[in-house]
A tleap script that builds the chain and sets N, CA, C and O, in Angstrom:
source leaprc.protein.ff14SB
mol = sequence {
  NMET SER SER VAL VAL LYS TYR PRO GLY LYS
  PRO ASP MET PRO ALA GLU ALA HIE THR GLU
  ILE ARG LEU MET ALA ILE SER GLN ALA GLU
  PHE LEU ARG SER LEU THR PRO LEU LYS LYS
  TYR TYR GLY TYR HIE ILE ASP GLU ALA LYS
  ARG ARG ILE VAL VAL ASN ASP GLY PRO ARG
  SER VAL GLU ILE HIE LEU GLY PRO GLU ALA
  SER LYS ARG LEU GLY ALA LEU ARG MET PRO
  ALA ILE LYS VAL GLU LEU SER PHE HIE GLY
  PHE THR GLN GLU GLU LEU GLU ARG PHE ARG
  TYR ARG PHE ASP LEU CYS PHE ARG ARG GLY
  GLY CGLY
}
set mol.1.N position { 0.672 -0.900 -0.194 }
set mol.1.CA position { -0.096 0.178 0.098 }
set mol.1.C position { 0.851 1.576 0.010 }
set mol.1.O position { 1.768 1.835 0.789 }
set mol.2.N position { 0.547 2.158 -0.775 }
set mol.2.CA position { 1.654 3.167 -1.122 }
set mol.2.C position { 0.709 4.515 -1.219 }
set mol.2.O position { -0.058 4.399 -2.175 }
set mol.3.N position { 0.515 5.923 -0.419 }
set mol.3.CA position { 0.163 7.173 -1.158 }
set mol.3.C position { 0.800 7.958 -1.773 }
set mol.3.O position { 1.845 8.336 -1.244 }
set mol.4.N position { 0.535 8.358 -2.746 }
set mol.4.CA position { 1.637 9.480 -3.224 }
set mol.4.C position { 0.629 10.654 -3.506 }
set mol.4.O position { -0.560 10.528 -3.798 }
set mol.5.N position { 1.388 11.897 -3.350 }
set mol.5.CA position { 0.906 13.010 -3.403 }
set mol.5.C position { 1.430 13.890 -4.065 }
set mol.5.O position { 2.464 14.443 -3.692 }
set mol.6.N position { 0.739 14.222 -5.307 }
set mol.6.CA position { 1.305 15.010 -6.462 }
set mol.6.C position { 1.346 16.610 -5.914 }
set mol.6.O position { 0.931 17.042 -4.839 }
set mol.7.N position { 2.049 17.405 -7.125 }
set mol.7.CA position { 2.220 18.749 -6.738 }
set mol.7.C position { 1.937 19.519 -8.030 }
set mol.7.O position { 2.807 19.582 -8.899 }
set mol.8.N position { 0.937 20.012 -8.156 }
set mol.8.CA position { 0.657 20.759 -9.373 }
set mol.8.C position { 1.705 22.250 -9.272 }
set mol.8.O position { 2.128 22.832 -8.272 }
set mol.9.N position { 1.898 22.555 -10.749 }
set mol.9.CA position { 3.199 23.619 -10.653 }
set mol.9.C position { 4.106 23.328 -10.983 }
set mol.9.O position { 4.063 22.301 -11.660 }
set mol.10.N position { 5.487 23.942 -10.783 }
set mol.10.CA position { 6.503 24.045 -11.761 }
set mol.10.C position { 7.189 22.733 -10.121 }
set mol.10.O position { 6.777 22.456 -8.994 }
set mol.11.N position { 8.088 22.433 -10.784 }
set mol.11.CA position { 9.115 21.346 -9.922 }
set mol.11.C position { 10.153 22.831 -9.124 }
set mol.11.O position { 11.097 22.532 -8.393 }
set mol.12.N position { 10.080 23.156 -9.182 }
set mol.12.CA position { 10.836 24.332 -8.215 }
set mol.12.C position { 9.963 24.868 -7.229 }
set mol.12.O position { 10.413 25.586 -6.336 }
set mol.13.N position { 9.072 24.659 -7.288 }
set mol.13.CA position { 8.148 25.001 -6.063 }
set mol.13.C position { 8.316 24.536 -4.841 }
set mol.13.O position { 8.609 23.342 -4.895 }
set mol.14.N position { 8.252 25.014 -3.567 }
set mol.14.CA position { 8.391 24.313 -2.471 }
set mol.14.C position { 7.053 23.377 -2.537 }
set mol.14.O position { 5.907 23.780 -2.739 }
set mol.15.N position { 7.457 22.091 -2.327 }
set mol.15.CA position { 6.150 21.369 -1.558 }
set mol.15.C position { 5.733 21.358 -0.241 }
set mol.15.O position { 6.479 21.657 0.691 }
set mol.16.N position { 4.465 20.996 -0.105 }
set mol.16.CA position { 3.694 21.737 1.601 }
set mol.16.C position { 4.323 20.441 1.928 }
set mol.16.O position { 4.674 19.546 1.160 }
set mol.17.N position { 4.408 20.522 3.398 }
set mol.17.CA position { 4.851 19.050 4.258 }
set mol.17.C position { 3.375 18.195 3.648 }
set mol.17.O position { 2.235 18.555 3.353 }
set mol.18.N position { 4.130 16.879 3.657 }
set mol.18.CA position { 2.956 15.581 3.336 }
set mol.18.C position { 3.266 14.779 3.901 }
set mol.18.O position { 4.052 14.960 4.831 }
set mol.19.N position { 2.833 13.657 3.621 }
set mol.19.CA position { 2.714 12.058 4.396 }
set mol.19.C position { 2.462 10.939 3.753 }
set mol.19.O position { 1.354 10.463 3.503 }
set mol.20.N position { 3.765 10.419 3.420 }
set mol.20.CA position { 2.963 8.971 2.105 }
set mol.20.C position { 3.469 7.579 3.580 }
set mol.20.O position { 4.296 7.424 4.479 }
set mol.21.N position { 2.420 6.964 3.018 }
set mol.21.CA position { 2.479 5.678 3.762 }
set mol.21.C position { 2.527 4.093 2.839 }
set mol.21.O position { 1.773 3.771 1.921 }
set mol.22.N position { 3.455 3.434 3.324 }
set mol.22.CA position { 3.786 2.336 2.580 }
set mol.22.C position { 3.873 0.969 3.553 }
set mol.22.O position { 4.557 0.913 4.575 }
set mol.23.N position { 3.178 0.059 3.113 }
set mol.23.CA position { 3.027 -1.325 3.859 }
set mol.23.C position { 4.343 -2.123 3.077 }
set mol.23.O position { 4.391 -2.463 1.895 }
set mol.24.N position { 5.191 -2.270 3.937 }
set mol.24.CA position { 6.521 -2.891 3.295 }
set mol.24.C position { 6.758 -4.357 3.781 }
set mol.24.O position { 6.531 -4.666 4.951 }
set mol.25.N position { 7.287 -5.382 2.727 }
set mol.25.CA position { 7.332 -7.227 3.298 }
set mol.25.C position { 8.606 -6.796 3.686 }
set mol.25.O position { 9.441 -6.850 2.783 }
set mol.26.N position { 9.061 -6.316 4.950 }
set mol.26.CA position { 10.702 -6.563 5.515 }
set mol.26.C position { 10.238 -6.255 6.927 }
set mol.26.O position { 9.267 -5.658 7.392 }
set mol.27.N position { 11.460 -6.985 7.519 }
set mol.27.CA position { 11.607 -6.960 9.211 }
set mol.27.C position { 12.064 -5.214 9.743 }
set mol.27.O position { 12.816 -4.536 9.043 }
set mol.28.N position { 11.726 -4.917 10.490 }
set mol.28.CA position { 12.612 -3.746 10.986 }
set mol.28.C position { 14.135 -3.668 10.505 }
set mol.28.O position { 14.737 -2.797 9.877 }
set mol.29.N position { 14.562 -4.977 11.065 }
set mol.29.CA position { 16.021 -4.886 11.329 }
set mol.29.C position { 16.926 -5.085 9.927 }
set mol.29.O position { 18.104 -4.777 9.744 }
set mol.30.N position { 15.989 -5.695 9.019 }
set mol.30.CA position { 16.295 -5.880 7.446 }
set mol.30.C position { 16.338 -4.128 6.623 }
set mol.30.O position { 17.001 -3.639 5.708 }
set mol.31.N position { 15.255 -3.622 7.539 }
set mol.31.CA position { 14.860 -2.308 6.952 }
set mol.31.C position { 15.986 -1.401 7.106 }
set mol.31.O position { 16.557 -1.020 6.084 }
set mol.32.N position { 16.540 -0.846 8.696 }
set mol.32.CA position { 17.599 -0.617 8.621 }
set mol.32.C position { 19.210 -0.996 8.089 }
set mol.32.O position { 20.203 -0.301 7.873 }
set mol.33.N position { 18.958 -2.273 8.010 }
set mol.33.CA position { 20.116 -2.579 7.089 }
set mol.33.C position { 20.389 -2.124 5.684 }
set mol.33.O position { 21.453 -1.834 5.138 }
set mol.34.N position { 19.113 -2.136 5.226 }
set mol.34.CA position { 18.921 -1.751 3.751 }
set mol.34.C position { 18.992 -0.048 3.941 }
set mol.34.O position { 19.308 0.611 2.950 }
set mol.35.N position { 18.845 0.297 4.575 }
set mol.35.CA position { 18.208 1.812 4.460 }
set mol.35.C position { 20.043 2.078 4.022 }
set mol.35.O position { 20.398 2.607 2.968 }
set mol.36.N position { 20.681 1.741 4.742 }
set mol.36.CA position { 22.365 2.285 5.029 }
set mol.36.C position { 23.107 3.080 3.580 }
set mol.36.O position { 23.799 4.092 3.690 }
set mol.37.N position { 22.848 2.492 2.419 }
set mol.37.CA position { 22.744 3.573 1.095 }
set mol.37.C position { 22.732 4.668 1.116 }
set mol.37.O position { 23.526 5.463 0.614 }
set mol.38.N position { 21.559 4.886 1.872 }
set mol.38.CA position { 21.294 6.138 1.767 }
set mol.38.C position { 22.207 7.193 2.399 }
set mol.38.O position { 22.130 8.421 2.417 }
set mol.39.N position { 23.088 6.337 2.909 }
set mol.39.CA position { 23.945 7.503 4.127 }
set mol.39.C position { 24.924 8.728 3.067 }
set mol.39.O position { 25.276 9.899 3.215 }
set mol.40.N position { 25.123 7.418 1.717 }
set mol.40.CA position { 25.473 8.394 0.804 }
set mol.40.C position { 25.145 9.852 0.012 }
set mol.40.O position { 25.724 10.609 -0.767 }
set mol.41.N position { 24.076 9.775 0.585 }
set mol.41.CA position { 23.269 11.055 -0.049 }
set mol.41.C position { 22.897 12.053 0.794 }
set mol.41.O position { 23.127 13.214 0.457 }
set mol.42.N position { 22.113 11.705 2.313 }
set mol.42.CA position { 21.751 11.875 3.125 }
set mol.42.C position { 22.255 12.039 4.779 }
set mol.42.O position { 22.685 11.006 5.292 }
set mol.43.N position { 22.237 12.695 5.228 }
set mol.43.CA position { 22.706 12.433 6.882 }
set mol.43.C position { 21.531 12.097 7.369 }
set mol.43.O position { 20.478 12.601 6.978 }
set mol.44.N position { 21.640 11.034 8.448 }
set mol.44.CA position { 20.173 10.260 9.439 }
set mol.44.C position { 20.684 10.146 10.406 }
set mol.44.O position { 21.880 10.294 10.655 }
set mol.45.N position { 19.526 9.761 11.335 }
set mol.45.CA position { 19.738 9.372 12.748 }
set mol.45.C position { 18.788 8.646 13.059 }
set mol.45.O position { 17.731 9.276 13.014 }
set mol.46.N position { 18.617 7.103 13.501 }
set mol.46.CA position { 18.060 6.252 14.186 }
set mol.46.C position { 17.798 6.109 15.441 }
set mol.46.O position { 18.709 5.754 16.190 }
set mol.47.N position { 16.346 6.381 16.003 }
set mol.47.CA position { 16.223 6.117 17.210 }
set mol.47.C position { 15.368 4.666 17.032 }
set mol.47.O position { 14.179 4.540 16.737 }
set mol.48.N position { 16.222 3.771 17.271 }
set mol.48.CA position { 15.285 2.514 17.375 }
set mol.48.C position { 14.373 2.526 18.277 }
set mol.48.O position { 13.256 2.156 17.914 }
set mol.49.N position { 14.522 2.853 19.388 }
set mol.49.CA position { 13.342 2.917 20.494 }
set mol.49.C position { 12.094 3.465 20.266 }
set mol.49.O position { 11.019 3.199 20.804 }
set mol.50.N position { 12.361 4.238 19.426 }
set mol.50.CA position { 10.937 5.089 19.112 }
set mol.50.C position { 10.599 4.441 17.545 }
set mol.50.O position { 9.499 4.483 16.994 }
set mol.51.N position { 11.747 3.885 17.037 }
set mol.51.CA position { 10.874 3.274 15.706 }
set mol.51.C position { 10.943 4.422 14.547 }
set mol.51.O position { 10.209 4.360 13.561 }
set mol.52.N position { 11.967 5.565 14.765 }
set mol.52.CA position { 12.372 6.359 14.021 }
set mol.52.C position { 13.053 6.638 13.486 }
set mol.52.O position { 14.044 6.008 13.854 }
set mol.53.N position { 13.426 7.582 12.317 }
set mol.53.CA position { 14.612 7.844 11.552 }
set mol.53.C position { 14.242 9.412 11.071 }
set mol.53.O position { 13.094 9.766 10.801 }
set mol.54.N position { 15.183 10.111 11.024 }
set mol.54.CA position { 15.225 11.460 10.950 }
set mol.54.C position { 16.390 11.574 9.531 }
set mol.54.O position { 17.595 11.319 9.546 }
set mol.55.N position { 15.732 11.936 8.631 }
set mol.55.CA position { 16.935 12.103 7.708 }
set mol.55.C position { 17.399 14.103 7.351 }
set mol.55.O position { 16.401 14.814 7.473 }
set mol.56.N position { 18.153 14.552 7.132 }
set mol.56.CA position { 18.729 15.620 7.100 }
set mol.56.C position { 19.030 16.245 5.817 }
set mol.56.O position { 19.848 15.563 5.199 }
set mol.57.N position { 18.637 17.379 5.144 }
set mol.57.CA position { 19.308 17.256 4.077 }
set mol.57.C position { 19.044 18.674 3.776 }
set mol.57.O position { 18.288 19.141 2.924 }
set mol.58.N position { 19.756 19.242 4.574 }
set mol.58.CA position { 20.206 21.347 4.923 }
set mol.58.C position { 18.905 21.342 5.261 }
set mol.58.O position { 18.551 20.536 6.123 }
set mol.59.N position { 17.689 22.451 4.510 }
set mol.59.CA position { 16.276 23.028 4.763 }
set mol.59.C position { 15.398 21.926 4.831 }
set mol.59.O position { 14.313 22.119 5.380 }
set mol.60.N position { 15.747 20.413 4.222 }
set mol.60.CA position { 14.950 19.758 3.862 }
set mol.60.C position { 15.249 18.387 5.067 }
set mol.60.O position { 16.370 18.174 5.531 }
set mol.61.N position { 14.040 17.582 5.419 }
set mol.61.CA position { 13.792 16.667 6.544 }
set mol.61.C position { 12.845 15.650 6.241 }
set mol.61.O position { 11.686 15.968 5.974 }
set mol.62.N position { 13.301 14.171 6.257 }
set mol.62.CA position { 11.856 13.501 5.683 }
set mol.62.C position { 11.919 12.763 7.634 }
set mol.62.O position { 12.902 12.584 8.352 }
set mol.63.N position { 10.862 12.586 7.833 }
set mol.63.CA position { 10.956 11.850 9.538 }
set mol.63.C position { 10.072 10.519 8.880 }
set mol.63.O position { 9.033 10.780 8.274 }
set mol.64.N position { 10.620 8.760 9.050 }
set mol.64.CA position { 10.195 7.888 8.589 }
set mol.64.C position { 10.161 7.251 10.239 }
set mol.64.O position { 11.044 7.136 11.089 }
set mol.65.N position { 8.884 6.955 10.227 }
set mol.65.CA position { 8.168 6.016 11.555 }
set mol.65.C position { 8.067 4.515 11.231 }
set mol.65.O position { 7.790 4.329 10.046 }
set mol.66.N position { 8.160 3.817 11.683 }
set mol.66.CA position { 8.422 2.322 11.351 }
set mol.66.C position { 7.193 1.547 12.230 }
set mol.66.O position { 7.381 1.286 13.418 }
set mol.67.N position { 5.775 1.162 11.474 }
set mol.67.CA position { 5.151 0.395 12.762 }
set mol.67.C position { 5.179 -0.756 13.155 }
set mol.67.O position { 5.781 -1.613 12.509 }
set mol.68.N position { 4.686 -0.973 14.035 }
set mol.68.CA position { 5.435 -2.724 14.774 }
set mol.68.C position { 5.524 -3.717 13.449 }
set mol.68.O position { 4.918 -3.603 12.383 }
set mol.69.N position { 6.365 -4.608 13.814 }
set mol.69.CA position { 6.643 -5.869 13.249 }
set mol.69.C position { 5.191 -6.539 12.791 }
set mol.69.O position { 4.415 -6.603 13.745 }
set mol.70.N position { 4.789 -6.924 11.856 }
set mol.70.CA position { 3.522 -8.109 11.783 }
set mol.70.C position { 4.033 -9.135 10.480 }
set mol.70.O position { 4.932 -9.181 9.640 }
set mol.71.N position { 3.110 -9.733 10.811 }
set mol.71.CA position { 3.192 -10.736 9.589 }
set mol.71.C position { 2.112 -11.032 8.332 }
set mol.71.O position { 0.971 -11.294 8.714 }
set mol.72.N position { 2.298 -11.023 7.112 }
set mol.72.CA position { 1.661 -11.330 6.478 }
set mol.72.C position { 1.402 -12.934 5.634 }
set mol.72.O position { 2.344 -13.413 5.003 }
set mol.73.N position { -0.022 -13.709 5.707 }
set mol.73.CA position { 0.497 -14.612 4.841 }
set mol.73.C position { -0.157 -14.716 3.726 }
set mol.73.O position { -1.261 -14.172 3.757 }
set mol.74.N position { 0.243 -15.423 2.365 }
set mol.74.CA position { 0.099 -15.691 1.431 }
set mol.74.C position { 0.144 -16.881 1.146 }
set mol.74.O position { 1.185 -17.374 0.712 }
set mol.75.N position { -1.245 -17.773 1.374 }
set mol.75.CA position { -1.147 -19.374 1.559 }
set mol.75.C position { -0.209 -20.050 2.548 }
set mol.75.O position { -0.203 -19.579 3.685 }
set mol.76.N position { 0.483 -20.949 2.318 }
set mol.76.CA position { 1.571 -21.418 3.380 }
set mol.76.C position { 3.129 -20.112 3.543 }
set mol.76.O position { 4.145 -20.205 4.232 }
set mol.77.N position { 2.643 -18.936 2.517 }
set mol.77.CA position { 3.917 -18.620 2.960 }
set mol.77.C position { 3.824 -17.442 3.878 }
set mol.77.O position { 2.804 -16.755 3.819 }
set mol.78.N position { 4.840 -17.110 4.777 }
set mol.78.CA position { 4.626 -15.859 5.572 }
set mol.78.C position { 5.660 -14.981 5.918 }
set mol.78.O position { 6.782 -15.283 6.326 }
set mol.79.N position { 5.098 -13.650 5.682 }
set mol.79.CA position { 6.395 -12.870 5.707 }
set mol.79.C position { 6.408 -11.507 6.132 }
set mol.79.O position { 5.363 -10.856 6.139 }
set mol.80.N position { 7.712 -10.923 6.556 }
set mol.80.CA position { 7.331 -9.844 7.884 }
set mol.80.C position { 6.884 -8.556 7.254 }
set mol.80.O position { 7.198 -8.428 6.071 }
set mol.81.N position { 6.232 -7.606 7.796 }
set mol.81.CA position { 5.283 -6.619 6.996 }
set mol.81.C position { 5.236 -5.615 8.070 }
set mol.81.O position { 4.595 -5.863 9.092 }
set mol.82.N position { 5.988 -4.281 7.895 }
set mol.82.CA position { 5.693 -3.230 8.547 }
set mol.82.C position { 5.331 -2.174 7.602 }
set mol.82.O position { 5.581 -2.159 6.397 }
set mol.83.N position { 4.414 -0.867 8.623 }
set mol.83.CA position { 3.866 -0.016 7.926 }
set mol.83.C position { 5.144 0.777 8.025 }
set mol.83.O position { 5.908 0.520 8.955 }
set mol.84.N position { 5.466 1.773 7.103 }
set mol.84.CA position { 6.639 3.025 6.887 }
set mol.84.C position { 5.781 4.156 6.592 }
set mol.84.O position { 5.127 4.099 5.550 }
set mol.85.N position { 5.679 5.144 7.315 }
set mol.85.CA position { 5.370 6.557 7.497 }
set mol.85.C position { 6.342 7.314 6.714 }
set mol.85.O position { 7.425 7.325 7.300 }
set mol.86.N position { 6.358 7.826 5.829 }
set mol.86.CA position { 7.108 9.347 5.707 }
set mol.86.C position { 6.547 10.171 5.501 }
set mol.86.O position { 5.629 10.287 4.689 }
set mol.87.N position { 7.186 11.260 6.521 }
set mol.87.CA position { 6.391 12.574 6.352 }
set mol.87.C position { 7.759 13.638 5.557 }
set mol.87.O position { 8.918 13.501 5.947 }
set mol.88.N position { 7.492 14.386 4.734 }
set mol.88.CA position { 8.087 15.514 3.855 }
set mol.88.C position { 8.420 16.487 4.518 }
set mol.88.O position { 7.784 16.499 5.572 }
set mol.89.N position { 9.380 17.650 4.390 }
set mol.89.CA position { 9.913 19.148 5.441 }
set mol.89.C position { 10.086 19.289 4.041 }
set mol.89.O position { 10.514 18.359 3.357 }
set mol.90.N position { 9.688 20.729 3.431 }
set mol.90.CA position { 10.549 21.470 2.563 }
set mol.90.C position { 11.198 20.919 1.522 }
set mol.90.O position { 12.318 21.386 1.316 }
set mol.91.N position { 10.755 19.893 0.660 }
set mol.91.CA position { 11.065 19.494 -0.543 }
set mol.91.C position { 10.502 20.038 -1.321 }
set mol.91.O position { 9.377 20.402 -0.978 }
set mol.92.N position { 10.968 20.394 -2.795 }
set mol.92.CA position { 10.602 20.883 -3.893 }
set mol.92.C position { 9.925 19.314 -4.562 }
set mol.92.O position { 10.322 18.189 -4.258 }
set mol.93.N position { 9.079 19.574 -5.300 }
set mol.93.CA position { 8.801 18.461 -6.409 }
set mol.93.C position { 9.805 17.174 -7.061 }
set mol.93.O position { 9.715 15.949 -7.149 }
set mol.94.N position { 10.648 18.070 -7.390 }
set mol.94.CA position { 12.218 17.197 -8.071 }
set mol.94.C position { 12.771 16.667 -7.001 }
set mol.94.O position { 13.309 15.567 -7.121 }
set mol.95.N position { 12.758 17.341 -5.713 }
set mol.95.CA position { 13.939 16.820 -4.693 }
set mol.95.C position { 13.581 15.529 -4.187 }
set mol.95.O position { 14.325 14.577 -3.954 }
set mol.96.N position { 11.936 15.659 -4.003 }
set mol.96.CA position { 10.879 14.892 -3.625 }
set mol.96.C position { 10.951 13.617 -4.301 }
set mol.96.O position { 11.244 12.537 -3.790 }
set mol.97.N position { 10.640 13.867 -5.556 }
set mol.97.CA position { 11.060 12.401 -6.543 }
set mol.97.C position { 12.203 12.019 -6.554 }
set mol.97.O position { 12.376 10.828 -6.813 }
set mol.98.N position { 13.537 12.986 -6.244 }
set mol.98.CA position { 14.922 12.229 -6.521 }
set mol.98.C position { 15.073 11.768 -5.087 }
set mol.98.O position { 15.947 10.930 -4.867 }
set mol.99.N position { 14.195 12.291 -3.901 }
set mol.99.CA position { 14.696 11.038 -2.379 }
set mol.99.C position { 13.628 9.822 -3.149 }
set mol.99.O position { 14.086 9.356 -4.192 }
set mol.100.N position { 12.695 9.463 -2.846 }
set mol.100.CA position { 11.758 8.505 -3.529 }
set mol.100.C position { 12.932 7.782 -4.146 }
set mol.100.O position { 13.527 6.820 -3.660 }
set mol.101.N position { 13.254 8.594 -5.668 }
set mol.101.CA position { 14.044 7.003 -6.598 }
set mol.101.C position { 15.559 6.941 -5.308 }
set mol.101.O position { 15.678 5.760 -4.981 }
set mol.102.N position { 16.272 7.528 -4.819 }
set mol.102.CA position { 17.160 6.800 -3.725 }
set mol.102.C position { 16.887 5.860 -2.635 }
set mol.102.O position { 17.492 4.866 -2.234 }
set mol.103.N position { 15.354 6.693 -2.107 }
set mol.103.CA position { 14.923 5.122 -1.216 }
set mol.103.C position { 14.682 3.994 -1.449 }
set mol.103.O position { 15.222 3.074 -0.834 }
set mol.104.N position { 13.704 3.800 -2.516 }
set mol.104.CA position { 13.532 3.113 -3.377 }
set mol.104.C position { 14.759 1.520 -4.010 }
set mol.104.O position { 14.754 0.295 -4.128 }
set mol.105.N position { 15.496 2.554 -4.194 }
set mol.105.CA position { 16.592 1.745 -4.508 }
set mol.105.C position { 17.519 0.678 -3.554 }
set mol.105.O position { 18.225 -0.312 -3.748 }
set mol.106.N position { 17.070 1.510 -2.397 }
set mol.106.CA position { 17.556 0.791 -1.061 }
set mol.106.C position { 17.457 -0.287 -1.117 }
set mol.106.O position { 18.422 -1.048 -1.039 }
set mol.107.N position { 15.787 -0.800 -1.331 }
set mol.107.CA position { 14.864 -1.890 -0.783 }
set mol.107.C position { 14.956 -2.952 -2.361 }
set mol.107.O position { 14.369 -4.032 -2.432 }
set mol.108.N position { 15.742 -2.413 -3.434 }
set mol.108.CA position { 15.327 -3.560 -4.602 }
set mol.108.C position { 15.793 -4.462 -4.342 }
set mol.108.O position { 16.201 -4.450 -3.181 }
set mol.109.N position { 15.993 -5.451 -4.928 }
set mol.109.CA position { 16.593 -7.066 -4.924 }
set mol.109.C position { 16.686 -7.411 -6.276 }
set mol.109.O position { 15.901 -7.258 -7.213 }
set mol.110.N position { 17.589 -7.813 -6.208 }
set mol.110.CA position { 17.396 -8.603 -7.799 }
set mol.110.C position { 17.416 -10.197 -8.126 }
set mol.110.O position { 17.410 -10.839 -7.076 }
set mol.111.N position { 17.432 -10.767 -8.937 }
set mol.111.CA position { 17.479 -12.199 -8.785 }
set mol.111.C position { 17.949 -12.360 -10.049 }
set mol.111.O position { 18.139 -11.372 -10.758 }
set mol.112.N position { 18.228 -13.790 -10.547 }
set mol.112.CA position { 18.696 -14.263 -11.356 }
set mol.112.C position { 18.427 -15.349 -11.749 }
set mol.112.O position { 19.032 -15.825 -12.710 }
savepdb mol mol.pdb
quit
């Protein structure tokens, strides 16, 4: 489940603060490990007790809140699942799309 907010207007216009919610098939520990490549682009602080990550990029910030770990079943298959809430502040549409792309790259898994 993912909710994406679209912004009308120019790509350089500041976006209003907004929140996106995603349901991800991953454990909290694996989520935190997978997020490591994001450090190449953004500084962030992890508060594991509160299940919160704060990403700072100059005047822009993203707060990532992880819901409690659950499991989803698909027939006999059971997978971990967490609700991930991303709250964006101060991003233009272009910066927001760049962050989403970099964030999503952290969780891509290849197969062969």
